[in-house]
MMTF fields as JSON, N, C-alpha, C and O atoms, coordinates in Angstrom:
{
  "mmtfVersion": "1.0.0",
  "mmtfProducer": "UNKNOWN",
  "numBonds": 251,
  "numAtoms": 252,
  "numGroups": 63,
  "numChains": 1,
  "numModels": 1,
  "chainsPerModel": [1],
  "groupsPerChain": [63],
  "chainIdList": ["A"],
  "bondAtomList": [4, 2, 8, 6, 12, 10, 16, 14, 20, 18, 24, 22, 28, 26, 32, 30, 36, 34, 40, 38, 44, 42, 48, 46, 52, 50, 56, 54, 60, 58, 64, 62, 68, 66, 72, 70, 76, 74, 80, 78, 84, 82, 88, 86, 92, 90, 96, 94, 100, 98, 104, 102, 108, 106, 112, 110, 116, 114, 120, 118, 124, 122, 128, 126, 132, 130, 136, 134, 140, 138, 144, 142, 148, 146, 152, 150, 156, 154, 160, 158, 164, 162, 168, 166, 172, 170, 176, 174, 180, 178, 184, 182, 188, 186, 192, 190, 196, 194, 200, 198, 204, 202, 208, 206, 212, 210, 216, 214, 220, 218, 224, 222, 228, 226, 232, 230, 236, 234, 240, 238, 244, 242, 248, 246],
  "bondOrderList": [1, 1, 1, 1, 1, 1, 1, 1, 1, 1, 1, 1, 1, 1, 1, 1, 1, 1, 1, 1, 1, 1, 1, 1, 1, 1, 1, 1, 1, 1, 1, 1, 1, 1, 1, 1, 1, 1, 1, 1, 1, 1, 1, 1, 1, 1, 1, 1, 1, 1, 1, 1, 1, 1, 1, 1, 1, 1, 1, 1, 1, 1],
  "groupList": [{"groupName": "MET", "atomNameList": ["N", "CA", "C", "O"], "elementList": ["N", "C", "C", "O"], "formalChargeList": [0, 0, 0, 0], "bondAtomList": [1, 0, 2, 1, 3, 2], "bondOrderList": [1, 1, 2], "singleLetterCode": "M", "chemCompType": "L-PEPTIDE LINKING"}, {"groupName": "ALA", "atomNameList": ["N", "CA", "C", "O"], "elementList": ["N", "C", "C", "O"], "formalChargeList": [0, 0, 0, 0], "bondAtomList": [1, 0, 2, 1, 3, 2], "bondOrderList": [1, 1, 2], "singleLetterCode": "A", "chemCompType": "L-PEPTIDE LINKING"}, {"groupName": "GLU", "atomNameList": ["N", "CA", "C", "O"], "elementList": ["N", "C", "C", "O"], "formalChargeList": [0, 0, 0, 0], "bondAtomList": [1, 0, 2, 1, 3, 2], "bondOrderList": [1, 1, 2], "singleLetterCode": "E", "chemCompType": "L-PEPTIDE LINKING"}, {"groupName": "LEU", "atomNameList": ["N", "CA", "C", "O"], "elementList": ["N", "C", "C", "O"], "formalChargeList": [0, 0, 0, 0], "bondAtomList": [1, 0, 2, 1, 3, 2], "bondOrderList": [1, 1, 2], "singleLetterCode": "L", "chemCompType": "L-PEPTIDE LINKING"}, {"groupName": "ASP", "atomNameList": ["N", "CA", "C", "O"], "elementList": ["N", "C", "C", "O"], "formalChargeList": [0, 0, 0, 0], "bondAtomList": [1, 0, 2, 1, 3, 2], "bondOrderList": [1, 1, 2], "singleLetterCode": "D", "chemCompType": "L-PEPTIDE LINKING"}, {"groupName": "PHE", "atomNameList": ["N", "CA", "C", "O"], "elementList": ["N", "C", "C", "O"], "formalChargeList": [0, 0, 0, 0], "bondAtomList": [1, 0, 2, 1, 3, 2], "bondOrderList": [1, 1, 2], "singleLetterCode": "F", "chemCompType": "L-PEPTIDE LINKING"}, {"groupName": "VAL", "atomNameList": ["N", "CA", "C", "O"], "elementList": ["N", "C", "C", "O"], "formalChargeList": [0, 0, 0, 0], "bondAtomList": [1, 0, 2, 1, 3, 2], "bondOrderList": [1, 1, 2], "singleLetterCode": "V", "chemCompType": "L-PEPTIDE LINKING"}, {"groupName": "PRO", "atomNameList": ["N", "CA", "C", "O"], "elementList": ["N", "C", "C", "O"], "formalChargeList": [0, 0, 0, 0], "bondAtomList": [1, 0, 2, 1, 3, 2], "bondOrderList": [1, 1, 2], "singleLetterCode": "P", "chemCompType": "L-PEPTIDE LINKING"}, {"groupName": "THR", "atomNameList": ["N", "CA", "C", "O"], "elementList": ["N", "C", "C", "O"], "formalChargeList": [0, 0, 0, 0], "bondAtomList": [1, 0, 2, 1, 3, 2], "bondOrderList": [1, 1, 2], "singleLetterCode": "T", "chemCompType": "L-PEPTIDE LINKING"}, {"groupName": "GLY", "atomNameList": ["N", "CA", "C", "O"], "elementList": ["N", "C", "C", "O"], "formalChargeList": [0, 0, 0, 0], "bondAtomList": [1, 0, 2, 1, 3, 2], "bondOrderList": [1, 1, 2], "singleLetterCode": "G", "chemCompType": "PEPTIDE LINKING"}, {"groupName": "ARG", "atomNameList": ["N", "CA", "C", "O"], "elementList": ["N", "C", "C", "O"], "formalChargeList": [0, 0, 0, 0], "bondAtomList": [1, 0, 2, 1, 3, 2], "bondOrderList": [1, 1, 2], "singleLetterCode": "R", "chemCompType": "L-PEPTIDE LINKING"}, {"groupName": "ILE", "atomNameList": ["N", "CA", "C", "O"], "elementList": ["N", "C", "C", "O"], "formalChargeList": [0, 0, 0, 0], "bondAtomList": [1, 0, 2, 1, 3, 2], "bondOrderList": [1, 1, 2], "singleLetterCode": "I", "chemCompType": "L-PEPTIDE LINKING"}, {"groupName": "SER", "atomNameList": ["N", "CA", "C", "O"], "elementList": ["N", "C", "C", "O"], "formalChargeList": [0, 0, 0, 0], "bondAtomList": [1, 0, 2, 1, 3, 2], "bondOrderList": [1, 1, 2], "singleLetterCode": "S", "chemCompType": "L-PEPTIDE LINKING"}, {"groupName": "HIS", "atomNameList": ["N", "CA", "C", "O"], "elementList": ["N", "C", "C", "O"], "formalChargeList": [0, 0, 0, 0], "bondAtomList": [1, 0, 2, 1, 3, 2], "bondOrderList": [1, 1, 2], "singleLetterCode": "H", "chemCompType": "L-PEPTIDE LINKING"}, {"groupName": "TRP", "atomNameList": ["N", "CA", "C", "O"], "elementList": ["N", "C", "C", "O"], "formalChargeList": [0, 0, 0, 0], "bondAtomList": [1, 0, 2, 1, 3, 2], "bondOrderList": [1, 1, 2], "singleLetterCode": "W", "chemCompType": "L-PEPTIDE LINKING"}],
  "groupTypeList": [0, 1, 2, 3, 1, 4, 2, 4, 5, 3, 6, 3, 7, 7, 0, 7, 3, 1, 8, 9, 10, 3, 3, 2, 7, 2, 4, 4, 9, 7, 7, 6, 10, 11, 8, 8, 3, 2, 3, 6, 11, 12, 8, 2, 4, 9, 9, 2, 3, 10, 6, 7, 3, 6, 13, 10, 13, 9, 1, 14, 14, 1, 7],
  "groupIdList": [1, 2, 3, 4, 5, 6, 7, 8, 9, 10, 11, 12, 13, 14, 15, 16, 17, 18, 19, 20, 21, 22, 23, 24, 25, 26, 27, 28, 29, 30, 31, 32, 33, 34, 35, 36, 37, 38, 39, 40, 41, 42, 43, 44, 45, 46, 47, 48, 49, 50, 51, 52, 53, 54, 55, 56, 57, 58, 59, 60, 61, 62, 63],
  "secStructList": [7, 7, 7, 7, 7, 4, 4, 4, 1, 7, 7, 7, 7, 1, 1, 7, 1, 3, 3, 7, 1, 3, 3, 7, 7, 1, 1, 1, 1, 7, 7, 3, 3, 7, 7, 7, 7, 3, 3, 3, 3, 3, 7, 6, 6, 1, 7, 3, 3, 3, 3, 3, 7, 3, 3, 3, 6, 6, 3, 3, 3, 7, 7],
  "xCoordList": [24.255, 22.912, 21.98, 22.073, 21.104, 20.16, 19.15, 18.78, 18.719, 17.723, 16.367, 15.986, 15.648, 14.355, 13.227, 13.324, 12.17, 10.986, 10.261, 10.311, 9.585, 8.867, 7.855, 7.64, 7.229, 6.215, 6.811, 6.064, 8.126, 8.767, 8.835, 9.077, 8.627, 8.712, 7.363, 6.316, 7.397, 6.179, 5.419, 5.997, 4.126, 3.234, 2.031, 1.397, 1.719, 0.54, -0.657, -0.567, -1.773, -2.919, -3.58, -3.516, -4.22, -4.923, -6.31, -7.322, -6.332, -7.578, -7.311, -6.161, -8.347, -8.112, -7.55, -7.999, -6.571, -5.968, -6.62, -6.447, -7.364, -8.071, -9.152, -9.079, -10.145, -11.169, -11.331, -10.918, -11.93, -12.207, -11.254, -10.157, -11.678, -10.871, -10.676, -9.999, -11.279, -11.164, -10.563, -10.749, -9.834, -9.219, -9.803, -9.82, -10.278, -10.835, -9.686, -8.743, -9.746, -8.65, -8.591, -9.579, -7.414, -7.248, -7.995, -8.453, -8.12, -8.861, -10.287, -10.741, -10.992, -12.384, -12.538, -13.629, -11.488, -11.549, -12.296, -12.756, -12.407, -13.104, -12.247, -11.033, -12.866, -12.115, -11.084, -11.264, -10.014, -8.928, -8.923, -9.007, -8.824, -8.801, -7.442, -6.403, -7.446, -6.228, -5.77, -6.558, -4.508, -3.962, -3.002, -2.857, -2.349, -1.405, -1.501, -1.61, -1.461, -1.46, -0.337, -0.222, 0.501, 1.641, 1.665, 1.262, 2.14, 2.423, 3.908, 4.742, 4.249, 5.648, 6.114, 5.513, 7.188, 7.739, 9.11, 9.992, 9.302, 10.595, 11.29, 10.654, 12.599, 13.368, 14.295, 14.591, 14.748, 15.579, 16.907, 17.532, 17.361, 18.627, 18.44, 19.371, 17.23, 16.956, 16.488, 16.235, 16.367, 15.889, 14.386, 13.679, 13.929, 12.508, 12.127, 12.814, 11.04, 10.515, 9.127, 8.288, 8.881, 7.578, 6.911, 7.455, 5.734, 4.985, 3.764, 2.816, 3.775, 2.601, 1.412, 1.54, 0.273, -0.932, -1.616, -1.429, -2.406, -3.071, -4.567, -5.168, -5.172, -6.61, -7.371, -7.276, -8.138, -8.944, -10.266, -10.301, -11.347, -12.663, -13.048, -13.662, -12.689, -13.09, -12.267, -12.637, -11.139, -10.318, -8.843, -8.493, -7.984, -6.533, -5.949, -6.141, -5.24, -4.708, -3.2, -2.607, -2.573, -1.135, -0.929, -1.788, 0.209, 0.434, 0.596, 0.79],
  "yCoordList": [-2.184, -1.667, -2.254, -3.439, -1.45, -1.908, -2.869, -2.732, -3.826, -4.783, -4.079, -3.293, -4.368, -3.738, -4.685, -5.894, -4.14, -4.939, -5.296, -4.541, -6.442, -6.889, -5.859, -5.735, -5.118, -4.15, -2.924, -2.083, -2.806, -1.719, -1.976, -1.045, -3.213, -3.558, -3.366, -3.635, -2.902, -2.651, -3.952, -4.951, -3.926, -5.048, -4.486, -3.538, -5.068, -4.639, -5.434, -6.653, -4.77, -5.453, -6.427, -6.239, -7.473, -8.437, -7.924, -8.585, -6.738, -6.108, -5.334, -4.999, -5.046, -4.306, -2.92, -2.24, -2.506, -1.184, -0.157, 1.048, -0.63, 0.262, -0.554, -1.782, 0.127, -0.53, 0.232, 1.386, -0.416, 0.223, -0.212, -0.696, -0.037, -0.397, 0.766, 0.631, 1.929, 3.096, 4.26, 4.391, 5.107, 6.298, 7.51, 7.583, 8.454, 9.681, 10.53, 10.813, 10.942, 11.724, 13.138, 13.648, 13.764, 15.131, 16.13, 17.162, 15.829, 16.73, 16.215, 15.41, 16.657, 16.272, 15.016, 14.754, 14.241, 13.035, 11.904, 12.042, 10.779, 9.622, 8.947, 9.144, 8.16, 7.432, 6.501, 6.036, 6.24, 5.389, 4.112, 4.173, 2.945, 1.661, 1.435, 1.619, 1.04, 0.746, -0.661, -1.605, -0.802, -2.125, -2.601, -3.807, -1.689, -2.019, -0.96, 0.232, -1.404, -0.474, -0.897, -2.073, 0.071, -0.235, 0.675, 1.836, 0.129, 0.907, 1.241, 0.338, 2.532, 2.952, 3.388, 4.261, 2.771, 3.057, 3.681, 3.073, 4.895, 5.576, 5.437, 5.552, 5.19, 5.015, 6.199, 6.954, 6.354, 7.512, 7.533, 8.588, 6.381, 6.347, 6.642, 6.485, 7.071, 7.418, 6.242, 6.396, 5.07, 3.894, 3.939, 4.754, 3.053, 2.982, 1.517, 0.777, 1.104, -0.243, -0.133, 0.616, -0.878, -0.858, -2.204, -3.25, -2.17, -3.39, -3.414, -2.66, -4.276, -4.358, -4.968, -6.02, -4.307, -4.839, -5.792, -5.694, -6.706, -7.747, -7.447, -7.17, -7.505, -7.249, -8.558, -9.479, -8.631, -9.811, -9.338, -8.401, -9.997, -9.751, -8.268, -7.747, -7.59, -6.194, -5.181, -4.008, -5.612, -4.687, -4.984, -6.022, -4.064, -4.2, -4.576, -3.86, -5.697, -6.268, -6.342, -6.428, -6.309, -6.588, -8.064, -8.89, -8.402, -9.821, -10.703, -11.911],
  "zCoordList": [18.928, 18.714, 19.767, 20.087, 20.294, 21.311, 20.688, 19.522, 21.469, 21.001, 20.876, 21.743, 19.794, 19.552, 19.933, 19.721, 20.488, 20.797, 19.51, 18.539, 19.496, 18.304, 17.813, 16.608, 18.731, 18.302, 17.611, 17.11, 17.573, 16.852, 15.343, 14.575, 14.913, 13.5, 12.82, 13.409, 11.586, 10.817, 10.571, 10.144, 10.846, 10.578, 9.84, 10.304, 8.696, 7.951, 8.455, 8.599, 8.723, 9.319, 8.349, 7.134, 8.889, 8.039, 7.66, 7.895, 7.072, 6.656, 5.366, 5.08, 4.587, 3.347, 3.634, 4.557, 2.845, 3.005, 2.083, 2.27, 1.092, 0.163, -0.539, -0.585, -1.079, -1.873, -3.181, -3.294, -4.158, -5.437, -6.522, -6.242, -7.787, -8.94, -9.895, -10.914, -9.565, -10.432, -9.655, -8.445, -10.391, -9.808, -10.511, -11.74, -9.724, -10.301, -10.832, -10.094, -12.098, -12.673, -12.102, -11.573, -12.217, -11.724, -12.6, -12.111, -13.896, -14.785, -14.944, -14.131, -15.962, -16.166, -17.008, -17.515, -17.169, -17.993, -17.304, -16.171, -18.008, -17.443, -16.363, -16.33, -15.488, -14.465, -15.103, -16.229, -14.374, -14.849, -14.016, -12.789, -14.679, -13.977, -13.311, -13.945, -12.052, -11.301, -11.655, -11.603, -12.013, -12.322, -11.243, -11.039, -10.555, -9.493, -8.41, -8.697, -7.174, -6.055, -5.122, -4.778, -4.705, -3.855, -2.639, -2.702, -1.543, -0.347, -0.413, -0.475, -0.402, -0.505, 0.877, 1.503, 1.342, 2.663, 2.478, 1.872, 2.998, 2.933, 4.28, 5.327, 4.252, 5.477, 5.703, 4.777, 6.933, 7.277, 6.546, 6.445, 6.026, 5.291, 3.799, 3.009, 3.419, 2.024, 1.19, -0.005, 1.798, 1.075, 0.876, 1.468, 0.038, -0.26, -0.448, -1.153, 0.178, 0.038, -0.556, -0.054, -1.625, -2.284, -2.032, -2.386, -1.421, -1.122, -2.037, -1.817, -3.066, -3.945, -3.193, -2.566, -3.261, -2.64, -3.616, -4.829, -3.077, -3.868, -3.897, -2.859, -5.098, -5.216, -5.003, -5.814, -3.888, -3.558, -2.959, -2.162, -3.353, -2.756, -2.818, -1.887, -3.911, -4.1, -3.336, -3.275, -2.74, -1.956, -2.197, -2.759, -1.766, -1.898, -0.536, 0.447, -0.487, 0.747, 0.7, -0.376, 1.876, 1.953, 1.632, 1.938, 1.016, 0.659, 1.882, 1.751]
}
């Protein structure tokens, strides 16, 4: 296998990936409180990696 450059690997930035604690529902119901937020990464071999984000300072951050 050919050697890969470091910049080819996924790096999550040191910045919030999302903000907020409520999710607007699809119907006319009340907002729903978010308890967990994950970044889902799908790979070409059919695998899946779930990265749970951390709620800090009013935003969701990569761990």
